[in-house]
N, CA, C and O atoms as CSV, one atom per row, in Angstrom:
chain,resi,resn,atom,element,x,y,z
A,1,MET,N,N,-2.905,12.101,12.640
A,1,MET,CA,C,-3.737,11.944,11.472
A,1,MET,C,C,-4.286,10.525,11.443
A,1,MET,O,O,-3.553,9.568,11.698
A,2,THR,N,N,-5.534,10.388,11.143
A,2,THR,CA,C,-6.117,9.063,11.004
A,2,THR,C,C,-6.439,8.810,9.535
A,2,THR,O,O,-6.581,9.741,8.742
A,3,MET,N,N,-6.548,7.536,9.197
A,3,MET,CA,C,-6.867,7.157,7.829
A,3,MET,C,C,-7.884,6.023,7.889
A,3,MET,O,O,-7.653,5.003,8.540
A,4,THR,N,N,-8.991,6.206,7.217
A,4,THR,CA,C,-10.001,5.158,7.174
A,4,THR,C,C,-9.548,4.050,6.220
A,4,THR,O,O,-8.621,4.235,5.431
A,5,GLU,N,N,-10.213,2.902,6.308
A,5,GLU,CA,C,-9.895,1.811,5.395
A,5,GLU,C,C,-10.164,2.228,3.954
A,5,GLU,O,O,-9.423,1.847,3.048
A,6,SER,N,N,-11.212,3.002,3.741
A,6,SER,CA,C,-11.540,3.479,2.395
A,6,SER,C,C,-10.444,4.400,1.862
A,6,SER,O,O,-10.045,4.287,0.703
A,7,GLU,N,N,-9.966,5.297,2.695
A,7,GLU,CA,C,-8.883,6.196,2.287
A,7,GLU,C,C,-7.613,5.399,2.002
A,7,GLU,O,O,-6.895,5.684,1.044
A,8,ALA,N,N,-7.342,4.404,2.836
A,8,ALA,CA,C,-6.160,3.562,2.636
A,8,ALA,C,C,-6.274,2.798,1.324
A,8,ALA,O,O,-5.303,2.700,0.574
A,9,ARG,N,N,-7.466,2.252,1.043
A,9,ARG,CA,C,-7.679,1.521,-0.214
A,9,ARG,C,C,-7.469,2.448,-1.407
A,9,ARG,O,O,-6.803,2.076,-2.373
A,10,ASP,N,N,-8.030,3.645,-1.343
A,10,ASP,CA,C,-7.871,4.611,-2.434
A,10,ASP,C,C,-6.400,4.935,-2.665
A,10,ASP,O,O,-5.964,5.080,-3.807
A,11,LEU,N,N,-5.645,5.049,-1.594
A,11,LEU,CA,C,-4.220,5.350,-1.717
A,11,LEU,C,C,-3.472,4.186,-2.356
A,11,LEU,O,O,-2.610,4.397,-3.210
A,12,VAL,N,N,-3.796,2.961,-1.949
A,12,VAL,CA,C,-3.156,1.782,-2.547
A,12,VAL,C,C,-3.468,1.726,-4.037
A,12,VAL,O,O,-2.571,1.495,-4.848
A,13,VAL,N,N,-4.713,1.932,-4.401
A,13,VAL,CA,C,-5.102,1.936,-5.819
A,13,VAL,C,C,-4.312,2.993,-6.579
A,13,VAL,O,O,-3.775,2.717,-7.653
A,14,LYS,N,N,-4.239,4.181,-6.036
A,14,LYS,CA,C,-3.520,5.286,-6.685
A,14,LYS,C,C,-2.055,4.924,-6.923
A,14,LYS,O,O,-1.522,5.144,-8.010
A,15,GLU,N,N,-1.408,4.366,-5.895
A,15,GLU,CA,C,0.023,4.081,-6.006
A,15,GLU,C,C,0.305,2.879,-6.896
A,15,GLU,O,O,1.301,2.877,-7.619
A,16,VAL,N,N,-0.544,1.862,-6.862
A,16,VAL,CA,C,-0.354,0.732,-7.784
A,16,VAL,C,C,-0.493,1.236,-9.212
A,16,VAL,O,O,0.274,0.838,-10.089
A,17,ARG,N,N,-1.455,2.098,-9.449
A,17,ARG,CA,C,-1.663,2.623,-10.809
A,17,ARG,C,C,-0.520,3.523,-11.272
A,17,ARG,O,O,-0.343,3.720,-12.474
A,18,ARG,N,N,0.242,4.062,-10.357
A,18,ARG,CA,C,1.436,4.827,-10.762
A,18,ARG,C,C,2.493,3.875,-11.317
A,18,ARG,O,O,3.294,4.254,-12.172
A,19,ILE,N,N,2.487,2.634,-10.823
A,19,ILE,CA,C,3.445,1.629,-11.284
A,19,ILE,C,C,2.877,0.838,-12.462
A,19,ILE,O,O,3.587,0.547,-13.425
A,20,VAL,N,N,1.589,0.494,-12.377
A,20,VAL,CA,C,0.887,-0.284,-13.409
A,20,VAL,C,C,-0.351,0.518,-13.823
A,20,VAL,O,O,-1.434,0.307,-13.277
A,21,PRO,N,N,-0.198,1.427,-14.777
A,21,PRO,CA,C,-1.290,2.346,-15.121
A,21,PRO,C,C,-2.624,1.690,-15.481
A,21,PRO,O,O,-3.677,2.273,-15.225
A,22,ASP,N,N,-2.604,0.514,-16.057
A,22,ASP,CA,C,-3.858,-0.124,-16.456
A,22,ASP,C,C,-4.374,-1.132,-15.426
A,22,ASP,O,O,-5.213,-1.970,-15.755
A,23,ALA,N,N,-3.887,-1.063,-14.190
A,23,ALA,CA,C,-4.314,-1.995,-13.136
A,23,ALA,C,C,-5.814,-1.870,-12.887
A,23,ALA,O,O,-6.347,-0.769,-12.749
A,24,GLU,N,N,-6.482,-3.019,-12.834
A,24,GLU,CA,C,-7.921,-3.079,-12.580
A,24,GLU,C,C,-8.175,-3.597,-11.168
A,24,GLU,O,O,-7.595,-4.601,-10.755
A,25,PHE,N,N,-9.024,-2.925,-10.448
A,25,PHE,CA,C,-9.307,-3.290,-9.060
A,25,PHE,C,C,-10.750,-3.733,-8.837
A,25,PHE,O,O,-11.102,-4.141,-7.731
A,26,ASP,N,N,-11.583,-3.660,-9.861
A,26,ASP,CA,C,-13.007,-3.966,-9.702
A,26,ASP,C,C,-13.272,-5.344,-9.111
A,26,ASP,O,O,-14.119,-5.485,-8.228
A,27,ASP,N,N,-12.563,-6.354,-9.583
A,27,ASP,CA,C,-12.797,-7.722,-9.121
A,27,ASP,C,C,-11.690,-8.239,-8.204
A,27,ASP,O,O,-11.590,-9.444,-7.974
A,28,LEU,N,N,-10.869,-7.349,-7.686
A,28,LEU,CA,C,-9.759,-7.763,-6.831
A,28,LEU,C,C,-10.258,-8.191,-5.462
A,28,LEU,O,O,-10.905,-7.418,-4.756
A,29,ALA,N,N,-9.955,-9.422,-5.096
A,29,ALA,CA,C,-10.301,-9.914,-3.755
A,29,ALA,C,C,-9.430,-9.193,-2.731
A,29,ALA,O,O,-8.271,-8.894,-3.019
A,30,PRO,N,N,-9.961,-8.907,-1.544
A,30,PRO,CA,C,-9.192,-8.175,-0.533
A,30,PRO,C,C,-7.877,-8.859,-0.147
A,30,PRO,O,O,-6.922,-8.193,0.251
A,31,ASP,N,N,-7.833,-10.186,-0.264
A,31,ASP,CA,C,-6.616,-10.907,0.108
A,31,ASP,C,C,-5.834,-11.434,-1.091
A,31,ASP,O,O,-4.997,-12.324,-0.945
A,32,ALA,N,N,-6.103,-10.889,-2.269
A,32,ALA,CA,C,-5.342,-11.271,-3.458
A,32,ALA,C,C,-3.919,-10.721,-3.338
A,32,ALA,O,O,-3.709,-9.616,-2.840
A,33,ASP,N,N,-2.963,-11.495,-3.794
A,33,ASP,CA,C,-1.563,-11.093,-3.758
A,33,ASP,C,C,-1.337,-9.982,-4.788
A,33,ASP,O,O,-1.465,-10.216,-5.990
A,34,LEU,N,N,-1.005,-8.791,-4.326
A,34,LEU,CA,C,-0.825,-7.642,-5.220
A,34,LEU,C,C,0.357,-7.844,-6.169
A,34,LEU,O,O,0.284,-7.478,-7.342
A,35,ARG,N,N,1.440,-8.423,-5.663
A,35,ARG,CA,C,2.616,-8.632,-6.520
A,35,ARG,C,C,2.285,-9.562,-7.676
A,35,ARG,O,O,2.652,-9.297,-8.820
A,36,ARG,N,N,1.593,-10.646,-7.375
A,36,ARG,CA,C,1.247,-11.617,-8.413
A,36,ARG,C,C,0.180,-11.039,-9.354
A,36,ARG,O,O,0.303,-11.153,-10.574
A,37,THR,N,N,-0.848,-10.431,-8.799
A,37,THR,CA,C,-1.945,-9.898,-9.603
A,37,THR,C,C,-1.476,-8.847,-10.594
A,37,THR,O,O,-1.900,-8.846,-11.749
A,38,PHE,N,N,-0.605,-7.956,-10.146
A,38,PHE,CA,C,-0.174,-6.843,-10.996
A,38,PHE,C,C,1.250,-7.012,-11.528
A,38,PHE,O,O,1.837,-6.081,-12.079
A,39,GLU,N,N,1.793,-8.223,-11.350
A,39,GLU,CA,C,3.122,-8.568,-11.853
A,39,GLU,C,C,4.181,-7.559,-11.409
A,39,GLU,O,O,4.994,-7.096,-12.209
A,40,LEU,N,N,4.154,-7.232,-10.123
A,40,LEU,CA,C,5.149,-6.326,-9.559
A,40,LEU,C,C,6.436,-7.104,-9.332
A,40,LEU,O,O,6.405,-8.205,-8.783
A,41,ASP,N,N,7.558,-6.549,-9.745
A,41,ASP,CA,C,8.819,-7.255,-9.556
A,41,ASP,C,C,9.514,-6.776,-8.281
A,41,ASP,O,O,8.987,-5.947,-7.539
A,42,SER,N,N,10.689,-7.311,-8.051
A,42,SER,CA,C,11.401,-7.011,-6.802
A,42,SER,C,C,11.789,-5.540,-6.685
A,42,SER,O,O,12.025,-5.061,-5.576
A,43,LEU,N,N,11.861,-4.825,-7.779
A,43,LEU,CA,C,12.162,-3.396,-7.733
A,43,LEU,C,C,10.903,-2.557,-7.522
A,43,LEU,O,O,10.969,-1.442,-7.004
A,44,ASP,N,N,9.766,-3.098,-7.925
A,44,ASP,CA,C,8.518,-2.361,-7.762
A,44,ASP,C,C,8.098,-2.255,-6.299
A,44,ASP,O,O,7.546,-1.235,-5.888
A,45,LEU,N,N,8.351,-3.290,-5.517
A,45,LEU,CA,C,7.885,-3.307,-4.128
A,45,LEU,C,C,8.484,-2.173,-3.291
A,45,LEU,O,O,7.738,-1.476,-2.603
A,46,PRO,N,N,9.805,-1.964,-3.325
A,46,PRO,CA,C,10.334,-0.817,-2.564
A,46,PRO,C,C,9.773,0.514,-3.056
A,46,PRO,O,O,9.490,1.404,-2.255
A,47,GLY,N,N,9.612,0.651,-4.373
A,47,GLY,CA,C,9.043,1.878,-4.918
A,47,GLY,C,C,7.611,2.088,-4.459
A,47,GLY,O,O,7.209,3.204,-4.129
A,48,PHE,N,N,6.847,1.007,-4.442
A,48,PHE,CA,C,5.465,1.057,-3.954
A,48,PHE,C,C,5.444,1.493,-2.491
A,48,PHE,O,O,4.645,2.348,-2.109
A,49,GLY,N,N,6.311,0.912,-1.679
A,49,GLY,CA,C,6.401,1.290,-0.265
A,49,GLY,C,C,6.760,2.753,-0.090
A,49,GLY,O,O,6.212,3.431,0.779
A,50,GLU,N,N,7.682,3.244,-0.916
A,50,GLU,CA,C,8.085,4.650,-0.833
A,50,GLU,C,C,6.945,5.578,-1.231
A,50,GLU,O,O,6.731,6.613,-0.599
A,51,LEU,N,N,6.218,5.210,-2.273
A,51,LEU,CA,C,5.081,6.028,-2.704
A,51,LEU,C,C,4.014,6.101,-1.609
A,51,LEU,O,O,3.492,7.174,-1.308
A,52,LEU,N,N,3.702,4.954,-1.023
A,52,LEU,CA,C,2.714,4.937,0.062
A,52,LEU,C,C,3.188,5.787,1.235
A,52,LEU,O,O,2.424,6.580,1.784
A,53,ALA,N,N,4.449,5.616,1.613
A,53,ALA,CA,C,4.997,6.356,2.745
A,53,ALA,C,C,4.925,7.861,2.508
A,53,ALA,O,O,4.531,8.622,3.392
A,54,LYS,N,N,5.305,8.276,1.318
A,54,LYS,CA,C,5.313,9.708,1.008
A,54,LYS,C,C,3.908,10.286,1.055
A,54,LYS,O,O,3.674,11.300,1.712
A,55,ASP,N,N,2.972,9.648,0.364
A,55,ASP,CA,C,1.622,10.202,0.289
A,55,ASP,C,C,0.850,10.089,1.598
A,55,ASP,O,O,-0.014,10.919,1.880
A,56,ALA,N,N,1.151,9.078,2.394
A,56,ALA,CA,C,0.459,8.915,3.677
A,56,ALA,C,C,1.204,9.606,4.813
A,56,ALA,O,O,0.713,9.664,5.940
A,57,ALA,N,N,2.387,10.127,4.513
A,57,ALA,CA,C,3.228,10.774,5.531
A,57,ALA,C,C,3.489,9.837,6.701
A,57,ALA,O,O,3.341,10.198,7.868
A,58,ILE,N,N,3.885,8.608,6.340
A,58,ILE,CA,C,4.235,7.603,7.340
A,58,ILE,C,C,5.577,7.004,6.964
A,58,ILE,O,O,6.139,7.318,5.915
A,59,ARG,N,N,6.075,6.152,7.815
A,59,ARG,CA,C,7.320,5.446,7.542
A,59,ARG,C,C,6.985,4.015,7.136
A,59,ARG,O,O,6.215,3.333,7.814
A,60,VAL,N,N,7.566,3.566,6.030
A,60,VAL,CA,C,7.446,2.178,5.588
A,60,VAL,C,C,8.865,1.669,5.377
A,60,VAL,O,O,9.563,2.100,4.459
A,61,ASP,N,N,9.278,0.751,6.237
A,61,ASP,CA,C,10.625,0.199,6.175
A,61,ASP,C,C,10.637,-1.136,5.438
A,61,ASP,O,O,9.582,-1.711,5.167
A,62,GLU,N,N,11.810,-1.617,5.122
A,62,GLU,CA,C,11.946,-2.887,4.410
A,62,GLU,C,C,11.279,-4.035,5.158
A,62,GLU,O,O,10.703,-4.926,4.534
A,63,GLU,N,N,11.350,-4.025,6.466
A,63,GLU,CA,C,10.716,-5.098,7.239
A,63,GLU,C,C,9.182,-5.032,7.176
A,63,GLU,O,O,8.501,-5.969,7.590
A,64,ASP,N,N,8.649,-3.928,6.659
A,64,ASP,CA,C,7.199,-3.793,6.480
A,64,ASP,C,C,6.720,-4.340,5.135
A,64,ASP,O,O,5.514,-4.469,4.924
A,65,TYR,N,N,7.629,-4.660,4.232
A,65,TYR,CA,C,7.239,-5.091,2.890
A,65,TYR,C,C,6.282,-6.279,2.878
A,65,TYR,O,O,5.398,-6.316,2.021
A,66,PRO,N,N,6.408,-7.249,3.779
A,66,PRO,CA,C,5.415,-8.333,3.781
A,66,PRO,C,C,3.983,-7.826,3.998
A,66,PRO,O,O,3.023,-8.464,3.565
A,67,GLU,N,N,3.848,-6.687,4.663
A,67,GLU,CA,C,2.526,-6.108,4.895
A,67,GLU,C,C,1.965,-5.423,3.649
A,67,GLU,O,O,0.814,-4.985,3.649
A,68,LEU,N,N,2.758,-5.327,2.603
A,68,LEU,CA,C,2.303,-4.727,1.354
A,68,LEU,C,C,1.797,-5.793,0.384
A,68,LEU,O,O,1.635,-5.531,-0.808
A,69,ALA,N,N,1.553,-6.980,0.894
A,69,ALA,CA,C,1.204,-8.126,0.054
A,69,ALA,C,C,-0.208,-8.076,-0.513
A,69,ALA,O,O,-0.414,-8.435,-1.673
A,70,THR,N,N,-1.173,-7.645,0.269
A,70,THR,CA,C,-2.574,-7.660,-0.151
A,70,THR,C,C,-3.211,-6.310,0.143
A,70,THR,O,O,-2.644,-5.483,0.857
A,71,MET,N,N,-4.387,-6.102,-0.411
A,71,MET,CA,C,-5.116,-4.864,-0.126
A,71,MET,C,C,-5.410,-4.773,1.366
A,71,MET,O,O,-5.230,-3.722,1.981
A,72,THR,N,N,-5.864,-5.886,1.944
A,72,THR,CA,C,-6.198,-5.902,3.368
A,72,THR,C,C,-4.994,-5.561,4.229
A,72,THR,O,O,-5.097,-4.746,5.145
A,73,SER,N,N,-3.847,-6.180,3.942
A,73,SER,CA,C,-2.666,-5.918,4.767
A,73,SER,C,C,-2.140,-4.499,4.551
A,73,SER,O,O,-1.646,-3.874,5.490
A,74,CYS,N,N,-2.241,-3.988,3.328
A,74,CYS,CA,C,-1.838,-2.592,3.081
A,74,CYS,C,C,-2.732,-1.631,3.855
A,74,CYS,O,O,-2.241,-0.695,4.486
A,75,GLN,N,N,-4.038,-1.860,3.808
A,75,GLN,CA,C,-4.971,-0.999,4.535
A,75,GLN,C,C,-4.674,-1.022,6.027
A,75,GLN,O,O,-4.679,0.018,6.686
A,76,ARG,N,N,-4.417,-2.203,6.551
A,76,ARG,CA,C,-4.122,-2.342,7.978
A,76,ARG,C,C,-2.850,-1.572,8.341
A,76,ARG,O,O,-2.820,-0.860,9.345
A,77,LEU,N,N,-1.801,-1.714,7.525
A,77,LEU,CA,C,-0.541,-1.011,7.786
A,77,LEU,C,C,-0.745,0.503,7.720
A,77,LEU,O,O,-0.326,1.231,8.621
A,78,LEU,N,N,-1.383,0.967,6.665
A,78,LEU,CA,C,-1.585,2.407,6.503
A,78,LEU,C,C,-2.444,2.981,7.628
A,78,LEU,O,O,-2.119,4.030,8.184
A,79,SER,N,N,-3.525,2.304,7.960
A,79,SER,CA,C,-4.407,2.794,9.024
A,79,SER,C,C,-3.705,2.835,10.368
A,79,SER,O,O,-3.847,3.799,11.120
A,80,SER,N,N,-2.946,1.788,10.672
A,80,SER,CA,C,-2.267,1.753,11.979
A,80,SER,C,C,-1.145,2.782,12.054
A,80,SER,O,O,-0.972,3.426,13.089
A,81,ARG,N,N,-0.378,2.950,10.977
A,81,ARG,CA,C,0.726,3.923,10.993
A,81,ARG,C,C,0.212,5.356,11.002
A,81,ARG,O,O,0.782,6.220,11.669
A,82,ALA,N,N,-0.843,5.602,10.277
A,82,ALA,CA,C,-1.392,6.963,10.233
A,82,ALA,C,C,-1.967,7.361,11.577
A,82,ALA,O,O,-2.015,8.546,11.907
A,83,ALA,N,N,-2.405,6.378,12.361
A,83,ALA,CA,C,-3.000,6.657,13.672
A,83,ALA,C,C,-1.946,6.812,14.762
A,83,ALA,O,O,-2.254,7.286,15.856
A,84,THR,N,N,-0.716,6.420,14.479
A,84,THR,CA,C,0.366,6.461,15.461
A,84,THR,C,C,1.158,7.744,15.280
A,84,THR,O,O,1.651,8.007,14.183
A,85,PRO,N,N,1.292,8.552,16.329
A,85,PRO,CA,C,2.088,9.774,16.201
A,85,PRO,C,C,3.544,9.440,15.932
A,85,PRO,O,O,4.066,8.463,16.469
A,86,PRO,N,N,4.212,10.250,15.099
A,86,PRO,CA,C,5.625,9.985,14.806
A,86,PRO,C,C,6.489,10.122,16.058
A,86,PRO,O,O,6.223,10.936,16.943
A,87,VAL,N,N,7.514,9.309,16.095
A,87,VAL,CA,C,8.462,9.341,17.213
A,87,VAL,C,C,9.511,10.398,16.919
A,87,VAL,O,O,10.078,10.427,15.827
A,88,SER,N,N,9.769,11.255,17.877
A,88,SER,CA,C,10.760,12.331,17.683
A,88,SER,C,C,12.126,11.868,18.049
A,88,SER,O,O,13.085,12.634,17.951
């Protein structure tokens, strides 16, 4: 399965809004810190990773959390993982 950057962005928006329902993305810079912008705490990050993993049908491990920092890094992670076949 492949995922475009647009699809990845839409997924990130969807999952952030599950945690922060009133999150605004209109003026969000691609490299803005998502945790700081949306006041995500240390418990929100693992939940965000799990939501992304479930909906994208990919694996997101704890060592991947730094890649969940910005929209750009999230898109890159989602696109690369979605393009990689799962290891059996």
